[in-house]
Structures are given as C-alpha cells and as structure tokens.
N, C-alpha and C positions, 0 to 999 in steps of 0.2 A: 436411504432417503425415506422421508416420511411424507404423508399426504398433506398438502396445503389446501388453500381455498379451492373448492369445487373438485377436489381430488388431484390437483396438480402437484407434481413433485416439489419438495422443498429441499434445497441444498443444505446438507448438514455441515455445521461449522467445525473447525478444528478441535474445539474444546468439548464437543459432544461425545462423551464417553459411551461405550456400548454396554457397560455394566456399572452398577453402583455397589461398592464394597461397604458392607454394613456388618461389622463384627463377624458373627458365625456364617454370614450369608453373602453371596454375590448375586445381585438382582439384575437380570437382563433388562435393558432399557429399549428393547426392540418393539415393545408394545407399551401403552400407557399403564402405569401401575396405580393401584387404588390403596390409599392410606386411610384406614378406618379410624375415626376419632373416638377416643375413650376419655371423656371429661370426668375426672373424679373430683368434682367440685360441687358446692351447694348452689352456685349461681352462674352456671353456664349460660351464655347469651342465647344459645340455640334452642333450648327446650325448657329451661328453668326447672329441670328435674334434679333432685339431690341424689347424686350417685356416690356420696362419700361413704355409704354402706359398702364395704368390700364385697359382700356377697352379690349385691346388685351390680356393682361395677364389673366384677369378674364375669357374671352372667352376660352382661352386655358385650364384653370383649369376646367371649366365646361365640356369641351370636354373629358378630361381625366377621369372625374367621369363617364360620359356617356359611355365611353369605358370599364369601369369596374375597375378603380383604387380602391384599398382598403383604401388608404390614400394618401394624397398629401404632397409634400415637397416643401415649398415655400422659395426661396432664393433671397436675394437682393444684394449679393456680389459674384462676380465670384470667383471660386476657381480653375479655370483652371491653368495649369502650367504657371508661369510668371505673373499671375494677381496681380495687386497692390491692397492694402487694400483701402476700402472706409470708409468715416466717418459714425458713427452710425446713424446720422440724415438722411443721404442719404439712407442708408439701410432701415430705418423705413419708409421713404416716399415711397419707392418702394413696400414694402411688406404689409403695413397696409391696403391699399384699397382692395387687394386680400384677405387678411385674413378676413376682415369684410364682404366682398361680399360672401365668401364661408362658412361662419359660420354655415349656415343651410343646407349645402350640403349633410349631412348624412354620411360623412366620417371624420376621424380624420385629423386635420390640423397640419402639422409639419412646424417648421421654422428652416431653415438651417442657423445657425449663430455661430460665435465664440465669440461674444461680450456679456458680462453679461448685459450691459444696454439694448441691443436689446432683449435679452431673457426676461427680466422683463417686458418690454413694450408689447412684443408679447404675453406673457402669460396673461397680464391684458386685452388684446384685444381678448382673446379666443383661443389662440394656445393650442393644446392638447399635443404637443410633441416638444422637442428641440433636433435637430440633429446637434451636434457640431463636425465639422471636426477637431477641435483642441483637442478633447477628454476631455473637461472640465479641461484644465490645466491653463487657464487664471485666474488670481486672481479674485475671486468673482463669477466665473462661477458655481461652485458647490452650493454656497450659493443662487444663483439666482433660482435654481430649487428645492433645498432640501425641503423647507417648502410647496411646492405645491403638486398637484397630477398628474403632467404632466409625460408623458413618456420621456425617454432620450435615445439617441443613442450616444455611445462613439466611436469615430473613431480614428484610429491610423494615424498620419501623421508625417513624418520625415522632420523637417524644417517648412517652410511656403510656400504658393502658389508661392510666388515670387522666391524662391530659391530651392524648394523641388526636382526638377529634375536635379540639378547640381551634377551629379555623386554620387548618394546616395550609401552608403556603410553599410553593416551589417556583423557582425561576423557570425550570423545565424539568418536569417530573421524570420523564423517561431517562434522560441523561444523568440526572442526579441519582436515581435508584441504581442505574447501571454502574455508575462510578463507585457507589458504596459497595455493591456486591463484589465488584472486581477487586476493590481494595481489601475487603475482608477475606476473599478467596486467596489473594496473594499473601496476606498475613498468615493464614493457616498453612499455606504451602511452605512459607519460610520457616515455620515452626516444625515442619516435618510431616504435615498431613498430606498424604498422597492425593493427587488430583481426582482419582477415581473414588475417593471417599466423600467428595464434596458435592452437595446439591445446593442450589440457590433458589430463593423464594422472594418475589417482589413485594410481598406483604399487602395483598389486597385488603383494604379496610383498616389498615394500621397506619393512621396518620395521613389519610388521603380523603379528599372529597369525592363525590360521585364522578365528576369529570376526570379527576386524577386516576381513579380506578379504571374507568373506561379506556383512558389513554394507555395505561399499562397493559390492560388485557388485549388491546388492539396492537400493541407494540412489542409483544413477546419475542418476535423474531430477532429484534435488536438485542434484547436481554439475553437471548439464547446464545449469542456469540460469547458470553462470559462463561457459559457452562450449562449443564442440564438444569431444568427448572422443575420445582415443585410449586403448584399453585393451589390455593384454597379459596373457593368462592361459595362453598356450600352454605346456604341459608343466610348469607351475610346481608348487611344493610343495603349494599348495592343492588341486590335482587329485590329487596323490599321497596327501595326508592323507584326502581323501574316499573314494578308491577303493582305497587300499592298493597301488597300482601303482608300479613303478619308472619312471624317466624315459622310457625307450624304449617303455613300454606305456601311455602317457597320451593317445594320440591320441583315442580315443572321448570321454574325459572332457573333453579340451581343446575338442573340437568342441561338446559340449553347453554348456560354459561360454561359449564364443564366441557361440553363438546366443542365450544368455540375456542377455549384455551388449549385443548388437545390439538385441534386443527392448527393452531398457531405454534405448536411445538412443545407444550408441557409434557414432561416425562412422567410426572407423578401428580395425581390429584388427591387432595385431602378432603374427605367427605364424611358426612353423618350417615347417609343413606346408601350403604354399600350395595345391597341387592339391586336397587333401581339403577345405580351407577353402572354396575357390571352389565346389566341388560342393555342399557343405552349404548355403552361402548361396544358390546358384542354386535349389535345391529349396525352401528356406525362403521366399525371396522370392516364388516362384511360388505357394506355398500361402497366404501372408499377403495377397498382392495379390488372389488369388481371393476370399479371405474379405472383404476390404474392398470389392471390387466387387459382391459379393453381399449386402452389408449393407443 
C-alpha cells in the first residue's frame, strides 16, 4: 500500500504492478521514480534553450543522471502547444547521438516519439522504453513495440500538438481519459505486450483546459485502476495559470503539483528539475513513512 492524503493508506488496485519491465531493466515501483527530461529540440516549451547540439544535449543528460534520475526521456520533436511536426529523419538525427552516448549510463533510456519509424530505429539503437504522447494510435505504432521487450508509456492527447489547446471539450474528462487508456492498454496486450511493460499517462496539458487538468490530477486514483501511472506536470501551463509565473519561475509550483500527484498514486514523475524533485520526494517520503509507522 502507498500513502494517501494525510498519510492514510491507499488500497492498491489489481493492475498495480510491482515492477516496470523496460528493456534491459526492471524498475521497482515501490517508490516514485523520477524520469528526467532531455529535450533535443530548438523550441522546447520549458526553457527555450536549443539543445540540438549533441554535446550540449549529452552533457544535460549526464547531469540529470548525476542528480539522481531513475530514467531519461529523450525527445527530438517538441510537443509544446502549437508545435509543428518534424520529419522522422530530423527527429532521429537529434536523438541518436544522445541515445548512443548514454547507452551505458546505468539508467533506462526512453525515447519520446509518435512515429513508428522512429520507434523502430531507436529500439535498434538501444532504447529501453518508448513514450508515445499519441498513445500508440498511429498505424504501425503497436507493431513497432509488440515483438520487443521495451517498456511502453501510453499517453492521452486530444488532437495533436498543433491544435490540442484550441478549446478542448469533454463530456466527462476523467471517464473519457480512463476509457482511452484502458482501450490502448488492452490493444497492446492483445498484440503481445506484457502488462508489466505498460505505463499509462493522463496527458496533463495535452488537449485539456485548466479545469480538465485539475480534475485529472485530483482523480488519479480512478485512473490508477487501469494500471500504473506516469504523470508530467513540470513547468506546465497549469502551474503558470495557477501561480501567474513564467516558465522559468515555476519550480515551486511544479514541486507542489508533483507531490500531489505522487500522493494520489503516480508511480513515475516526468520532470526537468531532477535534483529538486529528488530532495522533495526524499523529505516527503520520510514524513509520510513516519506517519504510517506511527498510525
């Protein structure tokens, strides 16, 4: 069982795996894991820094590992609101040098892509995990991962990055997101992907309004019934809307949101600020463990 609000135990659902199988690695889910973000793009929404220089991108990846990242998420296509798609060849040119340089870093390497052709090449070059913001809905995406041993992360996104924030609407956001994640999980399992390889992501900020995002973050317990959850809130617009802060000033709000989603059951948090996240989780776990032991 994990800590719930005010340290109270939360009943773990049947689909809550104890480990996440990711290629060369099996990651314990007995504590929250930190996924460090390596955006190898010229227009990342988070910092507007151009890390398409492989030397700079590799240095950033090594820094995140040194700060305590449990795994890295390497992306060569920006998925910020309004971002245009880039060709697969460009995406691969950006990510492969980082993937190859970090192969022996001691942590699983995730590739953040929607393109089956990028998935196949990345896996051939040593990726342990495919993180698909499109939820493996593109033709061939499930086939690209099914016969491998890689981990997969299925994310919900309404629309695509270019259009997703144009007045998104839902009849009931929590049930719709849960239904999508369950359907894609089932499709992967039917294709031969073992359940312990699958992580689910509600897609905070991907085709959702502020209220949609808040409802999802408050309702993670219901989504967790479908399987273990990866949640990314780091520096996102939901933090900016709540605090009025620009992207570079959103660390305190990001940490607060991160702890809130961990409290609600997130197994993995995807973040830019690894060292600060690890410190916050270390203190939070010490306090909640003490509360549970003293109950």
